[in-house]
C-alpha positions in Angstrom: -145.5 -32.5 -68.1 -142.3 -30.7 -67.3 -140.8 -33.9 -65.8 -141.9 -35.8 -68.9 -140.2 -33.3 -71.2 -137.1 -33.4 -69.1 -136.9 -37.2 -69.3 -137.5 -37.0 -73.0 -134.7 -34.5 -73.4 -132.4 -36.6 -71.2 -133.1 -39.7 -73.3 -132.5 -37.8 -76.6 -129.2 -36.4 -75.2 -128.1 -39.8 -74.0 -128.8 -41.5 -77.3 -127.0 -38.8 -79.3 -124.0 -39.1 -77.0 -123.9 -42.9 -77.1 -124.0 -42.8 -80.9 -121.3 -40.2 -81.0 -119.1 -42.3 -78.8 -119.6 -45.3 -80.9 -122.4 -47.3 -79.4 -124.5 -49.1 -82.0 -126.5 -51.7 -79.9 -129.7 -50.2 -78.5 -132.2 -52.2 -76.4 -135.8 -50.9 -76.3 -139.4 -52.2 -75.7 -142.9 -50.9 -76.1 -143.3 -50.8 -72.4 -140.3 -48.4 -72.1 -142.2 -45.8 -74.2 -139.1 -44.8 -76.1 -139.2 -46.8 -79.4 -140.2 -43.8 -81.5 -137.6 -41.5 -79.9 -134.9 -44.1 -80.5 -135.9 -44.5 -84.1 -135.9 -40.7 -84.6 -132.4 -40.4 -83.0 -131.0 -43.2 -85.2 -132.5 -41.5 -88.3 -131.0 -38.1 -87.3 -127.6 -39.6 -86.9 -127.4 -40.2 -90.7 -125.5 -43.4 -90.0 -126.7 -46.4 -92.2 -129.4 -48.5 -90.5 -127.3 -51.6 -91.1 -124.6 -50.3 -88.7 -127.0 -50.5 -85.8 -128.1 -53.5 -83.8 -131.6 -52.8 -82.5 -133.3 -55.0 -79.9 -137.0 -54.9 -78.8 -139.3 -57.3 -77.0 -142.8 -58.8 -76.8 -144.5 -57.5 -73.7 -146.9 -59.6 -71.5 -150.0 -58.1 -73.0 -149.0 -59.1 -76.6 -148.5 -62.8 -76.2 -150.1 -65.1 -78.7 -149.5 -65.8 -82.4 -151.6 -63.0 -83.9 -150.9 -60.5 -81.1 -147.1 -61.0 -81.5 -147.2 -60.4 -85.2 -149.2 -57.2 -84.6 -146.9 -56.0 -81.8 -143.9 -56.6 -84.0 -145.3 -54.5 -86.9 -146.1 -51.7 -84.4 -142.6 -51.7 -83.0 -141.1 -51.6 -86.5 -143.4 -48.7 -87.4 -142.4 -46.7 -84.3 -138.7 -47.4 -84.9 -139.1 -46.7 -88.6 -137.3 -49.9 -89.6 -138.1 -52.8 -91.9 -136.5 -55.4 -89.6 -135.2 -55.9 -86.1 -131.7 -57.3 -85.3 -133.1 -59.0 -82.2 -136.6 -59.6 -80.8 -137.1 -61.2 -77.4 -140.0 -62.6 -75.4 -139.8 -60.3 -72.3 -141.2 -62.7 -69.8 -142.4 -66.3 -69.7 -146.0 -65.2 -69.4 -148.9 -67.4 -70.6 -149.0 -68.3 -74.3 -145.3 -67.7 -74.9 -145.2 -70.9 -77.0 -147.6 -69.3 -79.5 -145.6 -66.1 -79.4 -142.4 -68.1 -80.2 -144.1 -69.7 -83.2 -144.8 -66.2 -84.6 -141.2 -65.2 -83.9 -139.9 -68.3 -85.7 -141.9 -67.3 -88.8 -140.7 -63.7 -88.7 -137.1 -65.0 -88.4 -137.5 -67.3 -91.4 -138.9 -64.4 -93.4 -135.8 -62.3 -92.5 -137.7 -59.8 -90.5 -135.7 -60.7 -87.3 -132.0 -61.6 -87.4 -131.9 -63.0 -83.8 -134.8 -64.4 -81.8 -134.5 -65.1 -78.1 -136.0 -64.6 -74.7 -135.6 -62.6 -71.5 -136.0 -63.5 -67.9 -136.4 -67.2 -68.8 -135.3 -69.8 -66.3 -134.2 -73.3 -67.0 -137.8 -74.8 -66.9 -139.0 -72.2 -69.4 -136.1 -72.9 -71.7 -136.7 -76.6 -71.5 -140.4 -76.2 -72.4 -139.8 -73.8 -75.3 -137.0 -76.0 -76.8 -139.3 -79.1 -76.6 -142.0 -77.4 -78.6 -140.0 -75.3 -81.1 -138.3 -75.7 -84.5 -135.6 -73.1 -83.6 -134.2 -72.9 -80.0 -133.7 -69.5 -78.4 -130.5 -67.9 -79.5 -130.1 -65.6 -76.4 -131.5 -65.2 -72.9 -131.4 -61.7 -71.4 -131.4 -62.0 -67.6 -130.6 -60.1 -64.5 -126.9 -60.6 -63.9 -124.5 -58.7 -61.6 -121.7 -59.5 -59.1 -124.3 -60.2 -56.3 -126.4 -62.4 -58.6 -124.1 -63.9 -61.2 -126.6 -66.5 -62.4 -123.9 -69.3 -62.2 -126.2 -72.3 -62.7 -128.2 -70.7 -65.5 -125.0 -69.3 -67.1 -123.6 -72.8 -67.3 -126.9 -74.2 -68.7 -126.9 -71.5 -71.4 -123.3 -72.2 -72.3 -123.9 -75.9 -72.6 -126.9 -75.3 -74.9 -125.1 -72.7 -77.0 -127.5 -70.0 -76.0 -125.9 -66.5 -75.5 -126.1 -65.0 -72.1 -127.0 -61.2 -72.1 -127.0 -59.3 -68.8 -129.5 -56.6 -68.0 -128.8 -54.6 -64.9 -125.1 -55.6 -65.2 -124.1 -52.9 -62.6 -126.7 -54.0 -60.1 -129.0 -51.2 -61.2 -126.5 -48.7 -59.9 -126.7 -50.0 -56.3 -124.5 -47.7 -54.3 -123.3 -50.3 -51.9 -122.0 -52.5 -54.8 -120.4 -49.6 -56.6 -118.6 -48.6 -53.4 -117.6 -52.1 -52.3 -114.1 -52.0 -50.8 -112.8 -55.1 -52.7 -114.0 -53.7 -56.0 -112.5 -50.3 -55.3 -109.1 -51.9 -54.7 -109.3 -53.8 -58.0 -110.4 -50.6 -59.8 -107.5 -48.6 -58.3 -105.1 -51.3 -59.5 -106.2 -50.9 -63.1 -106.9 -47.1 -62.8 -110.5 -47.8 -63.7 -113.9 -47.2 -62.1 -115.7 -49.9 -60.2 -118.4 -49.9 -62.9 -115.7 -50.5 -65.5 -114.3 -53.4 -63.5 -117.8 -55.0 -63.1 -118.5 -54.7 -66.9 -115.1 -56.1 -67.7 -115.7 -59.2 -65.6 -119.0 -59.8 -67.5 -117.0 -59.7 -70.7 -114.5 -62.2 -69.4 -117.3 -64.5 -68.5 -118.5 -64.3 -72.2 -121.6 -62.3 -71.2 -123.1 -59.7 -73.4 -123.7 -56.5 -71.5 -126.3 -53.6 -72.0 -125.4 -51.1 -69.3 -128.0 -48.3 -68.9 -127.1 -44.7 -68.2 -128.3 -41.2 -69.1 -125.1 -39.6 -67.9 -122.8 -38.7 -70.9 -119.7 -39.2 -68.7 -120.7 -42.7 -67.6 -121.8 -43.6 -71.1 -118.3 -42.9 -72.3 -116.7 -44.8 -69.4 -118.9 -47.8 -70.2 -117.2 -48.0 -73.6 -113.7 -47.9 -72.1 -113.4 -51.5 -70.9 -111.3 -53.1 -73.6 -107.9 -51.9 -72.6 -107.4 -54.0 -69.5 -107.8 -57.6 -68.3 -108.7 -58.8 -64.9 -106.5 -61.5 -63.4 -107.7 -65.0 -62.4 -107.4 -63.9 -58.7 -109.4 -60.7 -59.3 -112.1 -62.7 -61.1 -112.2 -65.1 -58.1 -112.4 -62.2 -55.6 -115.4 -60.7 -57.5 -117.1 -64.1 -57.6 -117.1 -64.1 -53.8 -119.5 -61.1 -53.8 -122.3 -63.5 -54.8 -125.2 -63.2 -52.3 -127.8 -64.7 -54.6 -129.6 -61.3 -54.3 -132.0 -60.3 -57.1 -132.9 -56.6 -57.5 -136.0 -57.6 -59.4 -139.0 -60.0 -58.9 -138.2 -63.6 -59.6 -139.4 -64.4 -63.1 -141.5 -67.5 -62.5 -144.0 -66.7 -65.2 -146.8 -64.2 -65.2 -145.1 -61.4 -63.3 -147.6 -58.6 -63.2 -151.2 -58.2 -62.1 -153.7 -59.3 -64.9 -155.7 -56.1 -64.3 -152.6 -54.0 -65.0 -152.1 -56.0 -68.2 -155.6 -55.2 -69.4 -155.0 -51.5 -68.7 -151.7 -51.7 -70.7 -153.6 -53.0 -73.7 -155.8 -49.9 -73.6 -153.1 -47.3 -73.0 -150.2 -48.7 -75.1 -152.1 -48.9 -78.4 
């Protein structure tokens, strides 16, 4: 219980600091267990709702037309909002086509401003576009210097689908953040390695959602607009590609079905 309270307090402090610094885009999900806390923090800020960009997602246990509509309403209730700026399918689990149909309707009703997917690969995107009225507007995928998603990035660009990176800093991998080549580039610009990595994402036209509970790092993550990496520096960073994922490859139904059933019980 003490650890839970500590984590809750850390989250509230981080959100307050992020809002104070100027962050307005917040990414959440039912499975994260922080939708209600995020909604409360935004309300306490006394900043108009319209100035925030709030993203949430459909979890694996909520796929299907009716289940998605229900999950969406539950998320809005927890966040205390009437609409979401962006709603994503978290994984290409079974029945995601029915889920997409529900999301298309919510989009047409104005309840969602942007509809998209997360952790979808090319075959998933091809299938959903073949059976949809509206193609995904964004794909949120693991992307960092050791796994730049070059092929998928080009596919998204060619199909006018925005590329959003989760884990843009390699989930804080120490070896990556202390890489000699990155440290040299960071020193040249009087920036941190993390700032250099985030800046490279921006120069690749990738949307970034770095995660941190540390107020100092949250502030640093916002200070990446006052320098530009050279073509040579961009190339040097591209050579760090090892095709290494830090997560499980998203080839469909990622988690144990038994765990999914338990989640349906405990996440209501």
